[in-house]
C-alpha positions in Angstrom: -11.9 -57.4 -150.3 -11.7 -61.4 -149.6 -8.9 -60.8 -147.2 -10.4 -57.7 -145.5 -13.6 -59.9 -145.2 -11.7 -62.8 -143.8 -10.0 -60.5 -141.2 -13.4 -59.1 -140.2 -14.6 -62.6 -139.6 -11.8 -63.5 -137.4 -12.3 -59.9 -135.6 -15.9 -60.6 -135.0 -15.8 -64.0 -133.7 -18.9 -65.2 -132.1 -20.6 -61.9 -132.5 -23.5 -63.4 -134.6 -26.8 -61.2 -133.5 -27.6 -58.3 -135.4 -27.0 -56.1 -132.5 -23.7 -57.5 -132.1 -22.7 -56.7 -135.5 -24.0 -53.2 -135.5 -22.1 -52.5 -132.2 -18.9 -53.9 -133.6 -19.2 -51.7 -137.0 -19.9 -48.7 -134.8 -16.9 -49.2 -133.0 -14.6 -49.4 -135.9 -16.6 -46.4 -137.7 -15.7 -44.6 -134.3 -12.2 -45.7 -134.3 -11.9 -44.1 -137.9 -12.1 -47.6 -139.7 -14.9 -46.9 -142.0 -14.0 -49.4 -144.9 -14.3 -52.1 -141.9 -17.5 -50.5 -140.8 -18.8 -50.9 -144.5 -18.1 -54.2 -144.8 -20.1 -55.0 -142.0 -23.0 -53.0 -143.2 -22.9 -53.6 -146.6 -24.4 -57.3 -146.3 -26.8 -56.1 -143.5 -28.0 -53.3 -145.8 -28.8 -55.4 -148.7 -30.9 -57.7 -146.3 -32.8 -54.5 -145.2 -31.4 -53.4 -142.2 -32.6 -49.9 -142.4 -30.0 -48.4 -140.0 -27.1 -49.9 -141.9 -28.6 -48.8 -145.1 -28.6 -45.3 -143.2 -25.0 -45.5 -142.0 -23.7 -46.5 -145.6 -25.5 -43.3 -147.1 -24.0 -41.0 -144.6 -20.6 -42.6 -145.5 -21.3 -41.3 -149.2 -22.1 -38.1 -148.1 -19.3 -37.5 -146.2 -16.9 -39.5 -148.0 -16.0 -41.6 -145.3 -14.4 -45.2 -146.5 -15.8 -44.3 -149.7 -15.4 -41.4 -152.1 -18.4 -38.9 -151.9 -21.2 -39.5 -154.0 -24.3 -37.6 -153.1 -26.3 -39.8 -155.7 -25.6 -43.0 -153.9 -26.3 -41.4 -150.6 -29.7 -40.3 -151.9 -30.6 -44.0 -153.1 -29.1 -45.6 -149.6 -31.1 -43.1 -147.6 -34.3 -43.5 -149.5 -34.2 -47.1 -148.5 -33.4 -46.4 -145.1 -36.0 -43.8 -144.8 -38.8 -46.3 -146.4 -37.7 -48.9 -144.1 -38.9 -46.6 -141.1 -35.2 -45.6 -139.8 -35.9 -42.4 -137.9 -32.2 -41.2 -138.6 -32.4 -42.2 -142.2 -35.4 -40.3 -142.5 -33.9 -37.2 -140.9 -30.8 -37.3 -143.4 -33.1 -38.0 -146.6 -34.7 -34.9 -145.2 -31.4 -33.1 -145.2 -30.7 -34.2 -148.7 -33.8 -32.5 -150.0 -33.4 -29.7 -147.5 -30.2 -28.7 -148.8 -30.2 -30.2 -152.4 -27.6 -32.7 -152.1 -28.0 -35.4 -155.0 -31.4 -34.0 -155.5 -33.1 -30.9 -156.5 -33.9 -28.8 -153.3 -37.6 -29.6 -152.1 -38.6 -27.8 -148.9 -41.9 -29.8 -149.0 -40.4 -33.3 -149.7 -38.0 -32.2 -146.8 -40.4 -31.3 -144.5 -42.4 -34.4 -145.0 -39.3 -36.4 -144.2 -38.6 -34.4 -140.8 -42.0 -35.2 -139.9 -42.0 -38.8 -140.2 -38.7 -38.8 -138.0 -40.3 -36.2 -135.9 -43.1 -38.2 -135.3 -40.8 -40.9 -134.6 -39.4 -39.1 -131.5 -36.3 -37.8 -133.2 -35.3 -34.2 -131.7 -33.4 -32.9 -134.2 -36.0 -33.7 -136.7 -38.9 -32.0 -134.3 -36.3 -29.0 -134.2 -36.0 -28.5 -137.8 -39.7 -29.1 -138.7 -40.6 -26.4 -136.2 -38.3 -24.1 -137.7 -39.5 -24.8 -141.2 -43.2 -24.3 -140.2 -42.5 -21.1 -138.3 -40.5 -19.6 -141.0 -43.1 -18.7 -143.5 -40.5 -18.4 -146.4 -39.8 -22.1 -147.1 -43.5 -23.4 -146.5 -46.7 -21.9 -145.3 -46.5 -20.8 -141.8 -48.2 -22.9 -139.2 -47.4 -21.6 -135.9 -49.6 -24.2 -134.0 -47.8 -26.9 -135.3 -44.5 -25.2 -134.9 -45.2 -24.7 -131.2 -46.1 -28.5 -130.9 -42.8 -29.5 -132.5 -40.8 -26.7 -130.7 -42.1 -28.0 -127.5 -41.3 -31.8 -128.3 -37.6 -30.8 -129.2 -37.2 -28.2 -126.2 -38.1 -30.9 -123.7 -35.4 -33.1 -125.3 -33.2 -30.1 -124.4 -32.6 -28.6 -127.9 -31.9 -25.0 -127.0 -32.8 -23.4 -130.2 -36.0 -25.0 -130.1 -36.9 -23.6 -126.6 -35.8 -20.1 -127.7 -38.5 -20.6 -130.8 -41.0 -22.0 -128.3 -40.4 -18.7 -126.1 -41.0 -16.4 -129.1 -44.2 -18.2 -130.0 -45.4 -18.0 -126.8 -44.5 -14.2 -126.3 -45.8 -13.1 -129.7 -48.9 -15.2 -129.3 -48.2 -16.8 -132.6 -51.2 -19.3 -132.8 -51.7 -19.2 -128.9 -52.7 -17.0 -126.1 -49.7 -14.6 -125.0 -47.6 -16.1 -122.2 -44.9 -14.0 -121.1 -43.9 -15.9 -118.2 -43.9 -19.0 -120.1 -41.5 -17.5 -123.0 -39.3 -16.3 -120.2 -39.1 -19.9 -118.8 -38.0 -21.3 -122.1 -35.8 -18.4 -122.8 -34.0 -19.1 -119.2 -33.7 -22.9 -120.2 -32.0 -22.1 -123.7 -29.9 -19.4 -122.3 -28.3 -21.8 -119.7 -27.6 -24.5 -122.5 -25.8 -21.7 -124.4 -28.1 -20.3 -127.0 -27.2 -16.6 -127.5 -30.7 -15.7 -129.1 -32.3 -16.5 -126.0 -29.9 -14.7 -123.6 -30.8 -11.8 -125.9 -34.4 -12.3 -125.4 -34.4 -12.9 -121.6 -32.3 -9.9 -121.2 -34.9 -7.9 -123.0 -37.6 -9.3 -120.7 -35.6 -8.7 -117.8 -35.0 -4.9 -119.0 -38.7 -4.1 -119.8 -39.9 -6.4 -117.0 -42.2 -8.6 -119.4 -43.0 -11.6 -117.9 -40.6 -11.5 -115.1 -39.8 -8.7 -112.4 -37.7 -6.0 -114.1 -34.0 -6.5 -113.0 -31.5 -4.4 -115.0 -28.4 -5.6 -113.3 -29.3 -9.6 -114.7 -30.6 -7.8 -118.1 -27.4 -6.5 -118.7 -25.5 -9.8 -117.6 -27.8 -11.6 -120.4 -27.6 -9.0 -123.2 -23.6 -8.8 -122.5 -23.7 -12.6 -122.8 -25.9 -12.7 -125.8 -23.3 -10.6 -127.3 -20.5 -12.6 -126.7 -22.2 -15.6 -128.0 -22.8 -13.8 -131.2 -26.2 -12.9 -131.1 -27.3 -9.8 -133.2 -30.2 -9.2 -131.2 -28.5 -7.7 -128.1 -27.2 -4.6 -129.5 -30.9 -2.8 -129.5 -31.0 -3.0 -125.9 -27.4 -2.8 -124.5 -26.8 0.8 -124.2 -30.0 1.6 -122.7 -29.6 -1.1 -119.8 -25.9 0.1 -119.3 -27.0 3.9 -118.8 -29.2 2.4 -116.0 -26.3 1.0 -114.3 -23.1 2.4 -112.3 -20.0 1.7 -113.5 -19.4 -0.7 -110.8 -22.7 -2.7 -111.4 -22.1 -2.7 -115.1 -18.6 -4.2 -114.6 -20.0 -6.9 -112.2 -22.4 -7.7 -114.6 -19.9 -8.2 -117.3 -17.7 -10.3 -115.3 -20.6 -12.7 -114.5 -21.3 -13.0 -118.3 -17.9 -13.5 -119.2 -17.6 -16.4 -116.7 -20.7 -17.9 -117.9 -19.3 -17.7 -121.5 -15.9 -19.2 -120.4 -18.1 -22.1 -119.1 -18.0 -23.8 -122.5 -19.7 -23.5 -126.0 -22.8 -25.0 -127.2 -23.6 -28.8 -126.7 -24.8 -30.7 -129.9 -28.5 -30.2 -128.8 -27.8 -26.9 -127.9 -27.0 -25.5 -131.2 -29.5 -23.8 -133.3 -31.7 -25.9 -136.0 -29.5 -26.8 -138.8 -29.9 -29.7 -141.3 -26.9 -32.0 -141.6 -26.4 -35.8 -142.4 -25.6 -37.9 -139.4 -24.1 -41.0 -139.1 -26.0 -42.1 -135.8 -25.3 -45.7 -135.3 -27.1 -48.1 -133.3 
């Protein structure tokens, strides 16, 4: 250990500020040297640096540089969350949500997601809106669900944009706004969300919130099915029957081109609870 610390001191050189040390540790971790990063984070975490505490907790969850230990992860992430680190708060919420190192507790998870959401964390905002709209994990709160879905959608989280469209279309805690729903579904579909493509396709088929357009409806529904959405199958046959074989083939070609453009970015994926080692 002494040899490792001596080597790190030489590599750190005159990097003496907290930001410089955290940047260097991040570079080590990104290069796969988690043991080196941990050697830097450890004294910082013991001195109360909340982001360093979060990063150590994440290492214990993922088994990076140390054996995986959910119990130790819980201890470090609790310190980080209580120290005000938004990523630590989101990660601690994830442990309670998944039951990692602690008994599953959706109410406690929602409380920590809320702390991180109020600090501006998009992933936490997305997860909190999901939990508040679900109605099974917690009592349904559509007004709050809409608030946090919109906050996350503005940041580019496609699952949140899809959820917001559903809230607006179904008048959940608000007046019905079909055109507003279509706008959010378009954004989410463009970002790669399959359910958004399905909902947009249905709206185009029915002329709800947007002029009816069977060609575009079939393109969106075909794209939704390619992206794995289970919502498209209800509408695909009836829309296909309204098109000529040539028009259907052209819509399928456009859908395949869009599908081939790429997969979901991290921000576009549906709400999911996972421990992040988001370093700063």
